[in-house]
N, C-alpha and C positions, 0 to 999 in steps of 0.2 A: 468176123467182126460184126457186134450188134451193142446196141442198146435201150433202155425202156426205160420209161418215166410216165408220170400222171398226169392228167388233164382232166376237165370237165364236160362232158353235154348238157345242155338243158332242155327242159322239157315244162315252162312256164318258170315260177322260182324256184321248183326242185330241180335238182342234180344227180346225174349219172357218172358213176367213174370210166375215163374213158384210158387205154392204156397205150403210149405212142410209143409202136417197137419201130426199131430204125435196124435195118442188116444190109451189112455193103457185102457184095458178092462179085466173083469175076465174070463179067462179061463185058457185053457193050456199055457205054456209059451212057444212063438212062437214069432219072427218078420215077419210079412209081409211088403213087398213093392210092390204098387200097382201105376198103371199110365203111364203103357207103358214103362216099364223102362228095358232098355237093359242090358247086363250082368255085365257090370261094375257098373250099379248103384245098381242091386241086390248085389252084391259082396259086398256092402259097409255095409251090418250089420256085416260082420265078420271083416271087420276092427272100425267100431264103438266100437262094443263088447270090442274089443284088446285094445284098446285105454281107454277106460271108466275103463277097469280091471288093465292097469297100473296106474290110478290113485288112486287107490282103491276103485273104485266104480264098483258096480255091479246092472245088468240090473234087477228092480221088475219081480217077478215070476208071470206075468200076460202077458196077449194077446196083441202084440205090432203091432199096424196098420199103416204103413206110406201108405199115398196118395199125388203123386203129381200129382198137377192140373194146366192145364186141363188135364183130364185124355186121350183124342185124340191125344196129341202133344206127339211124340218120345221123349225120354232123353235118353243120353246118356253122358258120361263122369265121370270122379270122384271126381268133384268138388262138390258133392250132399251130400258129408260125411257130411263134417262140419255143413250143416244146419239141418241134421237130427239127430247128436249128440246132438244141441245145442237145435232141439224139444224137445227129449230125456229128455234132463236135465230140459227145463221149466216145463214139463210134471210130473218130479217127484219131484218138487219143490226145485230142487238144486240152480236153477240163476232165478231172477224175470221175470216173461213175459214181462214185460214193457222194458227190456235191450235193446230187439232186433228188438224193434218198429222202422218204418220207416229205417231198415238198410238191405240193400242187403247180403248174405251170401255165401258166395263161398270156399272150399279148400277141400284141400284132409289129411284126417289123417293117421300117421302113426301108426304103432301097439305099440310103444313106446308112444304113445300120442301128440308126434310131427306133426304140419301141416305144410302139402307138399304144395308148387307152383302147381297152376292149369294154364291152357292156357286160354287167352280171356279176362285175370283182364283187360286191359286198357278200351276195348269195352264196359265190365259190367260195369266199374266206371262211364263211361260217360252216359250211359243208366242210372246210380242209379243219377246223376247228373240232366240229364232233367227231373227226376222224383222228385226231391226236397227230396233223399235220402239220408243216408251216404251207407258206406260199411265195412264188416267185412271179410278180406283176410288173406292169410299166409302172414309173413313177408316179404317171399323174393320176392310177388310180391308188397309191399307196394310203392316202387320207380318207378313202372310202374303206378300202382293208383292213386299216388298223381299228375300226370300231367292232372287230370280230372276235376279238378277245386277246386273251394272255397267248399270243401264238408268234413263230418266228416268220416275217414277212420281210422280203427282200425286194425292194420299189427299184428297180434300175432305169438309169434315164435310154441307156443305148446297148446294144449287146457288148460292145466292148469293155465298157465298166462292169456288166453283168459278169463275162468272163475271168475279170483281173478280180473282181471278189470272190468268185469261185475258187481261183487259184491260189489265193490269199495274196496277191500284189498289193489290192487296196480294199480298204472298207467301207462300202455303203450306208448311210447312218441309217437307222429306224425313222420309220414312217410313223407321226404324229397325227391322231385323228381332229380333223378338225369340223367344225360345222359349215353347211352350205350356206353361200352368199345368200340371202333372202331378201324381197323388196320389203323396205320398212315404211316406205312413204304409203301405205293407204288411204283412200281420198277419206276424209274427215267426216264423221256422221253428223257434224255441226253445220255440214253444209246444206244441207237439205232441209228446205225450211217448211213447217207444217208438218202434215203427215204423222202426228204424234199416235194416232194408233196403230200404222204400218210398222212405226218404229219399235212400239212395246212387243208386239208379234215378232218382230225381226229378234230381239232380244230374249223372249221367251224360247222360239227357234233354236238359238245361240246355247241356249241352257241345256237342252236335251237333246241337240241335233236333229230335230223333228225336220220332217221333212213340208214345205212349204209353197204352199200357189197363192201368186198373187194377179188379181185381174183387175183391169181399169183402163181407163183412156189414156191414147197417145200423148205420151211427156207430164205423166202426172208423177213421175220418176221409181217405177219400178224395177228399171236398171242400177241406177243409182242406188237405190236401197241393197240390192243383190250384189252390188259391186264393194258396199259399204260392211258387209259382214264378215269379210275376210279380217278385217280391223280387228273386231270383237269377238272373235274365237280365240279360246286357250292355246298355249303350243301343245303341241302333242306329245303324249307320255312315250315312253324311251321304245315300248314293244310298237309303239303306232309311226315310231320314228324309223325305226328298222323298217318294217315291212313296207312304207311308205318309199324308203329309200333304195331298197333293194328294185321293186315295181319301175321305180325311174328312170333307175341303172341299166336295167334290163332293154327297156323302152331307149335309152341312149340319152336320155334327159336330162344327166348330170355332167356337163361339158368341165366343170371344175371341181368335182367331186363332192367330199365332205356327208355329212349328216343333213338330213331336211330335220327342221325343227318346224316351220311354219308351216300350218294345214296348205295344202294343195286347192286351189281355185280354180279349175275348169271352166271355158266357157264356148262349148264348140257351135259350130253354124249350124243350121238347122239343113244346109244340103250337105253333112257329113255321111257318109255312108255307114251300112250296120256295124260291118268290122271294124270302123274307124272308133264309132260309139263304144260298141260292147267287146269288142276284140277279136283278132281272128288276123287274115290276109296269109300269105303263100308261107309267112314263117311264124304264124298264131301270136302275132305281138300283143300287148297289152291294150286295150281301148281306153276310152275316154273314162267310163266308170272305173276302172281298174288305176287310173293316173290319178284319179280324184280319192283313192282310197283314204281313210282320216280327215278328207276335207269334205268339201261344197263340189257338187255339179251343177252348173246353171244353166238351164236352156230358157233360152228365150225367143219369146211368138212361139210358145207351146203349139199352136194351134195348127203354123205353118210345118210344123217336123210331119214328114209321112207317117199314116198311121203305125205300119209295120215296124218302125224303128223305136217309135215310143212303146209299143208292147211290145218290145224286146228287153226293154227295161223291169219288166213286171217281176221276173222269176228272178233277178240278181237281187231287185231293192227286197224281197222276202229274203233272200237266203244270204247275201252280203258276200257272195262270192260271183264269179264270172267264167263258167266254162264253155271253152272254143273245141267244139269235137270235130276229130278227124277219121278218116278210113279205118289207120291202124293204131290211134289215141287219142286221148283228148287232154287236155292242158287247163289247170284250174289256176284263174288268178281272185286273190281278195279283193272285193270290192263294196267293201260296207263304205259308202258315202252318205252325204247329207243332200238331198234333192231341192235344189228352189229351180222356182220354174214362174215364168211371167208371161202374160198373153193380154190380147184385146179381149173386149167383151163381144164383140164382131168384126166381121171384116174391115168395114169403115171405122172403127173402134167407138163409136158413139150412142152404142145402143144405149136406151135409156136418157137421152137428152134431145127432148121433142127437135129444140130448134136445130140440132146438127144432126141427128140420126137419119139413115137414109130412108127411101120410101120401102124399101123392104122390111122395114121393123116391124115388130119383134122375131118376123120368121128368120129373119138373118141370123139374130144369136143362135137360136135354135140350129138352125143349120151349120153354123160355125163351130159349135161343142160338140156336132158329132163326129168329128174328127178326134177328138179324143174319148177313149173308150169309158166305161164306167169303172170297170175293174181298176184302170191307171188312177184317176179321179180319187177311188177308194185308199189309195196308199197315200196321199197326202195326208199328215195328220192338220195341216192347217189351213185353212183358206180364205183369203181376206180380200176384200174389195178397197183398193187403192183410189181414192178419189182424185179428182182434178184439184191443184192447187189454185186456189183462186190469185188475181195479178196483185190484189192489194197486199197480201202477204209476202208475193215476192219483192215487191214494191218497197215496202216496210218491214226487212227483217230483223227476225228479234234472236236473243242469244240464247243456245240450249245448250245441251250436255256435247262435249264431245269424244272422239271415240276413244281414248285413253280411260274417262268416267266411266262409258258403258262398259269397256272390256275387262274392266278391273271389276263392277257387279256380277258380270257373266261368270268370270274367274272364280268367285266367290260362291256362286251359286251353284255351280257344276263343283266345284270342291266338296260342298256341303252334301252332294248326291252321292260323292265317291267316301263320306265318312259312314255312309251305312254299311254295315257289316255284309249285305248281301252286293253290293255294286263296288267292292274294296279292290275290284280287280280292274276298274276302271271302265266298269260297264255303263254307257250312258244311259238317261231316262228312255231313249225312242228305242232300247233294245230289250228293257222289262217285259216279261212275258209270262203268262201261265201264275201259279202261286207267289210267286215272286214279286208281281204287280200288284197283286190283292194286299199281300204282306208289307209293301213300304208305302201304300197309299193308306192303312190307319183307317179309314172312314168307319164312321160312327154308323149307327143303325138309319135313323134318319135321314143323314147325307146317303146314305146306300139307298135308301127308297127314292131320294131325289134323284139318284145320278139313272136310275134306271126308269123312274118316270118320263125325264128328259131324252133319254137314250129313245125310248117306244114312242115319243111324240114327234123325233126326226126321223125315225124308221131307220135308222144306224141300223149294218150289216154287223157283224159280231168282230169284224175287222176295226171298222170305224170304232165301235163301242170302244175295243181297247186301247186305241190310240187315245180317245178322249180322256182316258186314264191316264194314259203319259204326259199328255201334255198339262194336265191339272198337276202333275206331281212336278212338273217344271215351274209352273207359276207357284205352287207352294215355295220351291226353293229359292225363286227368285226373291220372293217375301219372306226369307227364313223362317219358313214355319216347318213344322217336324210332323205336321199332319195333314194332309192336304181336308180340305173345309167347302162348306158350300157355296163359297161365292168365288172359290177356285174352278169348283165344276161347272160353273155358270160361264163362266168366262172362257173355257174350255171347249163348251157348246157353242158359242158365238160362233168359233172357228171355226167349226163341221158344216154350216150353211153359208151361200152366199145366193143375195136376191137375183144378182143379175145371171147365175147360174140355172135358176128355179122355173 
């Protein structure tokens, strides 16, 4: 007596087909799971035994062999519980063998027979759709799997309900796709008094998804500005939503399921490890750079981060992907994020203020900045100085634009960039490069000469030169201009130089 059904193994967001083969033979009663299974998979035999026992079923007094093929592929995770249990039930004759044909099965079993949610369901469902198969998954993952397209999905709350459905004794309802619950109470940008230049820079960065570095004394509002960026960013496009949802599902961050539509905002602490930042660990999980895919990665107190951790971001910023290498394979996660960073100008934080700066100024500022490499600084599209807010401004607050008004302006400007034929696929200005960048700029001969002269005076690198062009394009979009003009270039140049860093 034997049975065979299909499930999946994961390598990052990629899926690998796995055949679960169950064989019953004469011999001493025992369950053996083979096929390079880790401890979480081997432990599934105890969960399966208890789940079947809770339904009033007992395993036959035979030798049970479970093979997870291919045998040379490492298997890990608790989602093998359900396919192993169904394989046993088919081999025992409890359910028809054709009931799981052309189905991908995933799910973890509780000891009482319930089916618990697992990670990576959306990626698995999309893989099943590409192969023309259906999917059997936990009920809690049904809303997530439903976004995979028009495929047959059986989302069961318990093993008993699933058995009854497969035997035709009851019918489980089809899951409906829903949007994940997101925080809508973002801090209002109107609460931040003063800082008009910083607010302007924040809007430009939001339009083109530009990397932004804010430098200023303690209490000047750098972290407040970064926190308000999430509220003015436009919703994600469909492709971005699917990718972000898959990453968060793989990391186990979709507790209530559903599709992500709001852009993620990640703000890890500077004590985070390299594996937590760029991905890795024992199971090669996605890091903060991937969890911020399609959204914002905010690094506060930038100079307090270890240098090797910051430098690990350099390649990811350029390529938009994070590669976690192992001895026998490597895993790649998408990591196209907008980097926002904040830092003090020196350790005491008051460089440039003679009344409060420490006795080591200005040398303390230069020593403090050496923690951040030049190549990393060159990857910021914009650098601004956030000055201290006078007490008189705080004591006499004035009305300013709220988040909803600014968000609508940003949304309109970004939509204008997507209207260009070269950017119709949702490419933001920060991703423009090569001939495409030159074409969307539309510079006149005099404006092109001004751009060259200004870049030579600031001694910009080739990377910095192109980043200025992209920022200028976003400024023009914000002002509803079809062509980049001299004033847009001049403003973009201002964001490439900081007196505190010179």
